[in-house]
C-alpha positions as CSV (number, residue, x, y, z in Angstrom):
1,X,-85.5,-27.6,300.4
2,X,-86.2,-26.3,303.9
3,X,-86.7,-22.6,304.2
4,X,-86.7,-21.4,307.8
5,X,-88.7,-18.5,309.1
6,X,-85.9,-15.9,309.3
7,X,-84.5,-16.7,305.9
8,X,-88.0,-16.7,304.3
9,X,-88.7,-13.2,305.7
10,X,-85.3,-11.9,304.5
11,X,-85.6,-13.3,301.0
12,X,-89.2,-12.2,300.7
13,X,-88.4,-8.6,301.8
14,X,-85.7,-8.5,299.2
15,X,-87.1,-10.2,296.3
16,X,-133.9,-30.7,291.8
17,X,-134.8,-34.1,292.3
18,X,-137.9,-34.4,294.5
19,X,-139.0,-30.8,293.8
20,X,-139.9,-29.4,290.4
21,X,-140.8,-25.9,291.1
22,X,-140.0,-22.9,289.0
23,X,-140.1,-19.3,289.9
24,X,-140.9,-16.3,288.6
25,X,-143.4,-14.5,290.6
26,X,-140.5,-13.0,292.6
27,X,-137.9,-10.4,291.7
28,X,-134.9,-11.0,289.6
29,X,-131.3,-9.7,289.9
30,X,-130.9,-6.0,289.2
31,X,-134.5,-5.4,290.1
32,X,-136.0,-5.0,293.6
33,X,-138.1,-8.0,294.5
34,X,-140.8,-5.7,295.8
35,X,-141.6,-2.0,296.0
36,X,-139.4,0.3,298.0
37,X,-141.8,0.4,300.9
38,X,-142.7,-3.3,300.9
39,X,-141.4,-5.8,303.3
40,X,-139.5,-8.9,302.4
41,X,-141.2,-12.1,303.5
42,X,-138.6,-14.5,304.9
43,X,-138.6,-18.1,306.1
44,X,-136.0,-19.6,308.4
45,X,-135.1,-23.3,307.9
46,X,-133.5,-24.8,311.0
47,X,-134.4,-23.0,314.3
48,X,-132.7,-25.0,317.1
49,X,-129.6,-22.9,317.8
50,X,-128.0,-20.6,315.3
51,X,-131.3,-20.2,313.4
52,X,-132.5,-18.2,316.4
53,X,-129.9,-15.6,315.5
54,X,-131.4,-15.3,312.1
55,X,-134.8,-14.9,313.6
56,X,-133.5,-12.2,316.0
57,X,-131.8,-10.3,313.2
58,X,-135.0,-10.2,311.1
59,X,-137.1,-9.1,314.1
60,X,-134.8,-6.1,314.3
61,X,-135.8,-5.0,310.8
62,X,-139.6,-4.7,311.1
63,X,-139.8,-2.0,308.5
64,X,-138.2,-4.2,305.9
65,X,-138.8,-7.8,306.9
66,X,-141.8,-10.1,307.8
67,X,-141.0,-13.5,309.2
68,X,-143.7,-15.6,307.6
69,X,-142.5,-19.1,308.0
70,X,-140.3,-21.4,310.2
71,X,-139.2,-24.9,309.4
72,X,-137.6,-27.6,311.4
73,X,-137.8,-31.4,311.2
74,X,-137.7,-31.5,315.1
75,X,-141.1,-30.5,316.3
76,X,-139.8,-29.6,319.7
77,X,-137.7,-26.7,318.4
78,X,-140.2,-25.7,315.8
79,X,-143.0,-25.4,318.3
80,X,-140.8,-23.5,320.7
81,X,-139.9,-20.8,318.1
82,X,-143.5,-20.7,316.8
83,X,-144.6,-19.9,320.3
84,X,-142.0,-17.2,320.7
85,X,-143.2,-15.6,317.5
86,X,-146.7,-15.7,318.6
87,X,-145.8,-13.9,321.9
88,X,-144.3,-11.2,319.7
89,X,-147.6,-11.0,317.7
90,X,-145.9,-12.4,314.6
91,X,-148.1,-14.8,312.7
92,X,-146.1,-17.4,310.7
93,X,-146.5,-20.8,309.1
94,X,-144.8,-23.7,310.6
95,X,-143.4,-26.5,308.5
96,X,-141.6,-29.8,309.2
97,X,-140.6,-30.3,305.5
98,X,-138.8,-27.5,303.7
99,X,-140.4,-28.6,300.4
100,X,-143.8,-27.5,301.8
101,X,-142.3,-24.2,302.8
102,X,-141.0,-23.7,299.3
103,X,-144.5,-24.2,297.9
104,X,-145.7,-21.2,299.9
105,X,-145.7,-18.3,297.4
106,X,-145.8,-15.7,300.1
107,X,-142.1,-16.6,301.0
108,X,-139.7,-14.4,299.1
109,X,-136.4,-15.5,300.7
110,X,-135.1,-18.1,303.1
111,X,-132.3,-18.5,305.6
112,X,-130.9,-22.0,305.5
113,X,-129.5,-23.0,308.9
114,X,-129.4,-26.7,308.6
115,X,-126.6,-29.3,309.1
116,X,-123.8,-28.9,306.5
117,X,-124.9,-31.9,304.4
118,X,-128.3,-30.2,303.7
119,X,-127.0,-26.8,302.7
120,X,-126.5,-27.4,299.0
121,X,-129.8,-29.3,298.3
122,X,-131.8,-26.9,300.3
123,X,-130.3,-24.0,298.3
124,X,-130.8,-25.6,294.9
125,X,-134.4,-26.4,295.8
126,X,-135.0,-22.9,297.0
127,X,-133.7,-21.4,293.8
128,X,-135.9,-23.7,291.7
129,X,-138.8,-22.6,293.8
130,X,-138.1,-18.9,293.1
131,X,-136.7,-18.1,296.6
132,X,-133.7,-16.0,297.3
133,X,-131.3,-17.5,299.8
134,X,-128.8,-16.8,302.6
135,X,-127.1,-20.0,303.6
136,X,-124.9,-20.7,306.6
137,X,-121.3,-21.7,306.5
138,X,-119.8,-23.9,305.3
139,X,-122.0,-23.4,302.2
140,X,-121.4,-27.0,301.1
141,X,-120.4,-30.3,302.4
142,X,-118.1,-31.1,299.4
143,X,-116.6,-29.2,296.5
144,X,-119.0,-30.5,293.8
145,X,-122.0,-29.2,295.8
146,X,-120.7,-25.7,295.9
147,X,-120.5,-25.5,292.1
148,X,-124.1,-26.8,291.8
149,X,-125.2,-24.0,294.2
150,X,-123.6,-21.4,292.0
151,X,-125.2,-22.9,288.9
152,X,-128.6,-22.9,290.5
153,X,-128.3,-19.3,291.6
154,X,-127.4,-18.2,288.1
155,X,-129.9,-20.4,286.2
156,X,-132.9,-19.3,288.3
157,X,-131.6,-15.7,288.6
158,X,-131.7,-15.8,292.4
159,X,-129.7,-13.7,294.9
160,X,-127.8,-16.3,297.0
161,X,-125.6,-15.2,299.9
162,X,-123.0,-17.2,301.7
163,X,-123.5,-16.3,305.4
164,X,-119.9,-15.4,306.3
165,X,-120.2,-13.0,309.1
166,X,-116.8,-11.2,308.9
167,X,-117.5,-9.7,305.5
168,X,-120.3,-7.7,307.0
169,X,-117.9,-6.2,309.7
170,X,-117.0,-2.7,308.5
171,X,-114.3,-2.6,311.2
172,X,-112.5,-5.5,309.7
173,X,-113.0,-4.0,306.2
174,X,-111.3,-0.8,307.5
175,X,-108.5,-2.7,309.0
176,X,-107.9,-4.6,305.7
177,X,-107.7,-1.3,303.9
178,X,-105.3,0.0,306.4
179,X,-103.1,-3.1,306.2
180,X,-103.0,-3.0,302.4
181,X,-102.1,0.7,302.3
182,X,-99.7,0.9,305.1
183,X,-98.1,-2.4,306.1
184,X,-96.3,-3.3,302.8
185,X,-96.0,-6.8,301.4
186,X,-97.7,-9.7,303.1
187,X,-95.2,-12.3,304.3
188,X,-97.2,-15.1,305.8
189,X,-100.5,-15.8,307.6
190,X,-101.3,-17.7,310.8
191,X,-104.9,-18.7,311.6
192,X,-105.7,-20.1,315.0
193,X,-109.0,-21.8,315.9
194,X,-108.5,-22.9,319.5
195,X,-112.0,-23.7,320.7
196,X,-112.7,-26.1,323.6
197,X,-114.5,-29.1,322.4
198,X,-115.3,-32.0,324.8
199,X,-115.8,-35.7,323.9
200,X,-119.0,-36.5,322.1
201,X,-119.1,-39.8,323.9
202,X,-119.2,-43.3,322.5
203,X,-122.2,-45.5,321.9
204,X,-122.1,-49.3,321.9
205,X,-125.1,-49.5,319.6
206,X,-127.4,-47.0,317.8
207,X,-127.8,-43.7,319.4
208,X,-131.3,-42.5,320.5
209,X,-133.4,-40.6,318.0
210,X,-135.7,-38.0,319.8
211,X,-139.4,-38.8,319.3
212,X,-139.9,-35.2,318.1
213,X,-137.7,-35.7,315.1
214,X,-138.6,-36.8,311.6
215,X,-135.5,-38.9,311.1
216,X,-136.0,-39.3,307.3
217,X,-136.1,-35.6,306.8
218,X,-133.2,-35.1,309.2
219,X,-131.1,-37.6,307.3
220,X,-132.1,-36.1,303.9
221,X,-129.3,-36.6,301.4
222,X,-127.2,-39.0,303.6
223,X,-127.9,-42.7,304.0
224,X,-130.7,-43.3,306.5
225,X,-128.9,-45.5,309.0
226,X,-128.8,-46.1,312.8
227,X,-127.6,-43.0,314.5
228,X,-123.8,-43.4,314.9
229,X,-123.4,-41.2,317.9
230,X,-125.0,-40.3,321.3
231,X,-126.5,-37.0,320.3
232,X,-128.4,-36.4,317.1
233,X,-128.0,-32.6,317.1
234,X,-124.7,-30.6,316.7
235,X,-122.3,-33.5,317.2
236,X,-122.8,-34.3,313.5
237,X,-120.0,-31.7,313.0
238,X,-117.5,-34.3,314.2
239,X,-118.3,-37.1,311.8
240,X,-117.1,-36.9,308.2
241,X,-120.4,-38.0,306.6
242,X,-122.3,-35.1,308.1
243,X,-119.7,-32.5,309.1
244,X,-116.4,-30.9,308.0
245,X,-114.3,-30.8,311.2
246,X,-113.5,-27.5,312.9
247,X,-111.7,-26.2,309.8
248,X,-115.1,-26.3,308.0
249,X,-117.0,-25.0,311.0
250,X,-115.5,-21.8,312.6
251,X,-112.5,-22.2,310.2
252,X,-114.8,-21.4,307.3
253,X,-115.1,-17.8,308.5
254,X,-111.4,-17.5,309.1
255,X,-110.3,-18.9,305.7
256,X,-112.8,-16.7,304.0
257,X,-111.4,-13.7,305.8
258,X,-107.9,-14.7,304.8
259,X,-108.9,-14.9,301.1
260,X,-110.7,-11.5,301.4
261,X,-107.8,-9.8,303.1
262,X,-105.2,-11.1,300.7
263,X,-107.4,-9.9,297.8
264,X,-107.5,-13.4,296.2
265,X,-110.0,-14.4,293.5
266,X,-108.5,-17.9,293.4
267,X,-107.7,-20.7,295.8
268,X,-104.3,-22.1,296.8
269,X,-102.9,-24.7,294.5
270,X,-100.8,-26.5,297.2
271,X,-102.1,-27.9,300.4
272,X,-100.9,-30.3,303.1
273,X,-102.5,-31.2,306.4
274,X,-101.8,-33.3,309.5
275,X,-103.3,-33.9,313.0
276,X,-105.4,-36.4,314.9
277,X,-108.1,-36.9,317.4
278,X,-106.4,-36.6,320.8
279,X,-107.3,-36.7,324.5
280,X,-110.4,-38.9,324.4
281,X,-111.8,-41.9,322.6
282,X,-115.3,-41.3,321.2
283,X,-117.4,-41.6,318.1
284,X,-115.8,-38.6,316.4
285,X,-114.1,-39.3,313.1
286,X,-112.7,-35.9,312.2
287,X,-109.5,-34.5,313.8
288,X,-109.9,-32.4,316.9
289,X,-106.4,-31.1,316.4
290,X,-105.4,-30.2,312.9
291,X,-102.8,-28.2,311.0
292,X,-103.2,-27.2,307.4
293,X,-100.5,-25.5,305.3
294,X,-101.3,-23.7,302.0
295,X,-99.1,-22.1,299.4
296,X,-101.2,-19.1,298.4
297,X,-99.4,-17.7,295.4
298,X,-96.1,-17.7,297.3
299,X,-97.7,-16.7,300.7
300,X,-97.6,-19.4,303.3
301,X,-100.9,-19.7,305.1
302,X,-101.1,-21.9,308.2
303,X,-104.3,-22.9,309.8
304,X,-104.5,-24.6,313.2
305,X,-107.4,-26.1,315.2
306,X,-107.2,-27.2,318.8
307,X,-110.0,-28.7,320.9
308,X,-108.1,-29.4,324.1
309,X,-107.3,-26.7,326.7
310,X,-103.9,-25.1,327.3
311,X,-103.0,-27.9,329.7
312,X,-104.5,-30.9,331.6
313,X,-107.6,-30.0,333.5
314,X,-107.7,-26.4,332.2
315,X,-110.4,-25.4,329.7
316,X,-108.8,-22.0,329.0
317,X,-107.4,-22.1,325.4
318,X,-103.8,-21.3,324.3
319,X,-102.6,-17.8,323.4
320,X,-100.8,-17.1,320.2
321,X,-97.1,-17.1,319.6
322,X,-95.7,-15.6,316.4
323,X,-92.8,-13.6,314.9
324,X,-92.8,-10.4,313.0
325,X,-90.9,-9.3,309.9
326,X,-88.0,-8.0,312.1
327,X,-87.7,-11.3,313.9
328,X,-89.4,-10.1,317.0
329,X,-91.2,-12.8,318.9
330,X,-94.7,-11.8,320.0
331,X,-97.3,-13.4,322.3
332,X,-101.0,-12.6,322.5
333,X,-102.4,-14.2,325.7
334,X,-106.0,-15.4,325.9
335,X,-108.6,-15.9,328.5
336,X,-111.7,-18.0,327.5
337,X,-112.7,-21.1,325.6
338,X,-112.6,-19.9,322.0
339,X,-109.5,-18.2,320.7
340,X,-110.3,-17.8,317.0
341,X,-108.0,-15.3,315.4
342,X,-106.1,-14.6,312.2
343,X,-102.7,-12.9,312.0
344,X,-101.5,-11.4,308.7
345,X,-97.8,-10.6,309.0
346,X,-96.5,-7.9,306.7
347,X,-93.3,-6.0,306.2
348,X,-94.3,-3.1,308.5
349,X,-96.5,-4.8,311.1
350,X,-99.4,-7.2,311.2
351,X,-103.2,-7.3,311.3
352,X,-105.6,-9.3,313.5
353,X,-109.2,-8.8,312.4
354,X,-109.9,-5.2,313.3
355,X,-106.6,-4.3,314.9
356,X,-103.2,-3.2,313.6
357,X,-99.9,-3.8,315.3
358,X,-96.3,-2.8,314.6
359,X,-93.4,-5.1,314.3
360,X,-92.8,-4.9,318.1
361,X,-96.3,-6.1,318.8
362,X,-97.5,-2.7,319.9
363,X,-101.1,-1.8,319.0
364,X,-101.2,0.9,316.4
365,X,-104.9,1.2,315.6
366,X,-108.1,-0.5,316.5
367,X,-111.3,0.0,314.5
368,X,-114.4,-0.2,316.7
369,X,-117.7,1.1,315.4
370,X,-121.2,-0.3,315.7
371,X,-122.0,-3.1,313.3
372,X,-124.9,-4.6,311.4
373,X,-124.7,-8.3,310.3
374,X,-125.1,-10.6,307.4
375,X,-128.9,-10.9,307.7
376,X,-129.1,-7.0,307.5
377,X,-126.9,-7.0,304.4
378,X,-128.9,-9.7,302.8
379,X,-132.1,-7.7,303.1
380,X,-130.4,-4.6,301.7
381,X,-129.4,-6.6,298.7
382,X,-132.9,-8.0,298.2
383,X,-134.3,-4.4,298.4
384,X,-132.0,-3.3,295.7
385,X,-132.2,-6.5,293.7
386,X,-128.5,-6.2,292.8
387,X,-126.1,-9.2,293.1
388,X,-123.2,-6.8,293.7
389,X,-124.9,-5.6,296.9
390,X,-124.5,-9.1,298.5
391,X,-121.6,-9.0,300.9
392,X,-120.7,-12.6,299.9
393,X,-122.3,-13.9,296.7
394,X,-122.5,-17.6,296.5
395,X,-119.6,-17.8,294.1
396,X,-117.4,-16.1,296.6
397,X,-118.6,-18.5,299.3
398,X,-117.9,-21.4,297.1
399,X,-114.3,-20.3,296.5
400,X,-113.7,-19.7,300.2
401,X,-115.1,-23.0,301.4
402,X,-112.8,-24.8,299.0
403,X,-109.9,-23.9,301.3
404,X,-111.6,-26.0,304.1
405,X,-112.4,-28.8,301.7
406,X,-109.0,-29.2,300.1
407,X,-107.3,-29.3,303.5
408,X,-109.7,-31.9,304.8
409,X,-109.1,-34.0,301.6
410,X,-105.4,-33.9,302.2
411,X,-106.0,-35.1,305.8
412,X,-108.5,-37.8,304.7
413,X,-106.1,-39.2,302.1
414,X,-103.4,-39.5,304.8
415,X,-102.1,-42.4,307.0
416,X,-100.7,-43.0,310.4
417,X,-97.0,-42.0,310.7
418,X,-94.4,-41.7,313.4
419,X,-93.4,-38.4,314.9
420,X,-90.0,-38.6,313.3
421,X,-91.7,-39.1,309.9
422,X,-93.9,-36.2,310.4
423,X,-91.0,-34.0,311.5
424,X,-89.0,-34.9,308.4
425,X,-91.9,-34.1,306.1
426,X,-92.9,-30.9,307.8
427,X,-89.4,-29.5,307.5
428,X,-89.9,-29.0,303.8
429,X,-92.8,-26.5,304.4
430,X,-92.1,-22.8,305.2
431,X,-92.9,-21.9,308.8
432,X,-94.5,-25.3,309.5
433,X,-91.7,-26.6,311.7
434,X,-92.7,-23.9,314.2
435,X,-96.3,-25.0,314.1
436,X,-95.3,-28.6,314.6
437,X,-93.2,-27.7,317.6
438,X,-96.1,-25.9,319.2
439,X,-98.4,-28.8,318.3
440,X,-96.1,-31.2,320.1
441,X,-95.9,-29.0,323.2
442,X,-99.7,-28.6,323.3
443,X,-100.1,-32.4,323.4
444,X,-97.5,-32.8,326.1
445,X,-99.1,-30.1,328.3
446,X,-102.3,-32.1,328.0
447,X,-100.6,-35.3,329.3
448,X,-100.1,-36.8,325.9
449,X,-96.9,-38.2,324.3
450,X,-96.8,-37.1,320.6
451,X,-94.4,-40.0,320.0
452,X,-97.0,-42.6,320.9
453,X,-100.2,-40.9,319.7
454,X,-101.9,-41.8,316.4
455,X,-100.6,-39.0,314.1
456,X,-102.3,-38.7,310.7
457,X,-100.2,-37.1,308.0
458,X,-102.1,-36.2,304.9
459,X,-100.9,-36.3,301.3
460,X,-99.5,-33.1,299.7
461,X,-102.0,-32.2,297.0
462,X,-102.2,-29.9,294.0
463,X,-105.6,-28.3,293.2
464,X,-106.6,-26.9,289.8
465,X,-109.3,-24.2,290.2
466,X,-110.5,-24.1,286.5
467,X,-111.5,-27.8,286.6
468,X,-112.1,-27.8,290.4
469,X,-110.2,-31.1,290.6
470,X,-106.8,-32.2,291.9
471,X,-104.0,-32.8,289.5
472,X,-100.6,-34.5,289.6
473,X,-99.4,-37.0,292.2
474,X,-102.2,-38.5,294.4
475,X,-104.9,-36.8,292.3
476,X,-106.8,-40.1,291.6
477,X,-107.3,-40.7,295.3
478,X,-108.0,-37.1,296.2
479,X,-110.6,-36.7,293.5
480,X,-112.7,-39.4,295.1
481,X,-113.6,-36.9,297.8
482,X,-114.9,-34.2,295.5
483,X,-118.5,-35.4,295.5
484,X,-120.7,-37.1,298.1
485,X,-123.2,-39.9,297.3
486,X,-126.9,-39.2,297.9
487,X,-130.2,-41.1,298.4
488,X,-133.5,-40.6,296.6
489,X,-135.4,-38.3,296.6
490,X,-132.8,-36.0,298.2
491,X,-130.5,-35.8,295.2
492,X,-128.9,-32.8,293.5
493,X,-129.0,-33.5,289.8
494,X,-126.0,-32.9,287.5
495,X,-128.1,-30.3,285.7
496,X,-129.8,-28.1,288.3
């Protein structure tokens, strides 16, 4: 039965293979890994782009941290960062193979900043080698991997942090407290991830592999095959075998924030997703425009990704349109190429990250104090040796990333439909007809006709958290996506 926006608000307000290393020269949980005045020795795995932010964060903690190792299978970027450390008088080991880094007993902890499909195996191997870990988002490439990461952390008694930046933001934490104490019941959530992404190009044959890359190590757990894209680096995000689409990229932060703000220790049972890859023909296999709808214990949560600009020839991204509990339509304009926000609509107003608004869209309060960051929080936890001091323990990261995974699985189990079919189905989901109307308008403004585009409508799925499997209708098909396949020797064993 269709529930429109106004009626919903009204009724709601009323009513290790390849590495056999074991640990234990290092600290354990509930015990500092070194003396209070000692520095933590860290290694960073993956130093091309985002790994440099980890390096920079550790450099800012000279009293507590020593960077002792860098690792990258691309010697160009490894040599670049080794030279940068040397200019700063930091002496470190350089490794092409992370397994060699793990054999170094000087290393207490590692930052894992690899492609998504390496995150789980690198974490399991690190735990087996006695290293503590902070691992970038999304912590896993599939649901099964996340559970293995949790098991490895617990079995080897390691502190393992999911590197989800928002949790370290005390301004956001203060805004969440304010929202919970002052805005009343949560009615619905809108998450927008409007980030300009251009075509990744299309190759007629295998893409070029840089001579500086060890392609066997770069491939790791995935089949070693001719490169199916133009660029080896970064564009792996936009192919299913290696990436998780935008919802598993920036969306991983936003969906974690949603779960945190709503105070949920579970994941949604119901999920439905639709979208497509619009505006260019390239080697990308994931959607560049995606909508996901969740039923989060009766709270509708809608996530939206867009890669095209607000209109043809314009790279500026769309602003946000919404409606408050009183039916007031609000609009938040945006200037720039990455409008990534979350709007939590409550009875008495709404929250956007560190800001609070009333039901007329007037700013009530903005929290704005200096911040630290996840690498700072990780080191603090290592100094105390307490799992509870981690901002996002690996189990929390596993629960949060499942929101990305189950939406992607809904999408991947879908099929091409007409616009009329999509409209008919969407009308059964609370608030989703508004999102579809905006989705259609977005395509039209970019010179595309939604009636003739290839629209993919996913299957509605039911997820069971205790078993971490899908149940009910379509479960057999959906459960085929829970676990990847791997190649020797880059295999996570059933028993870590």
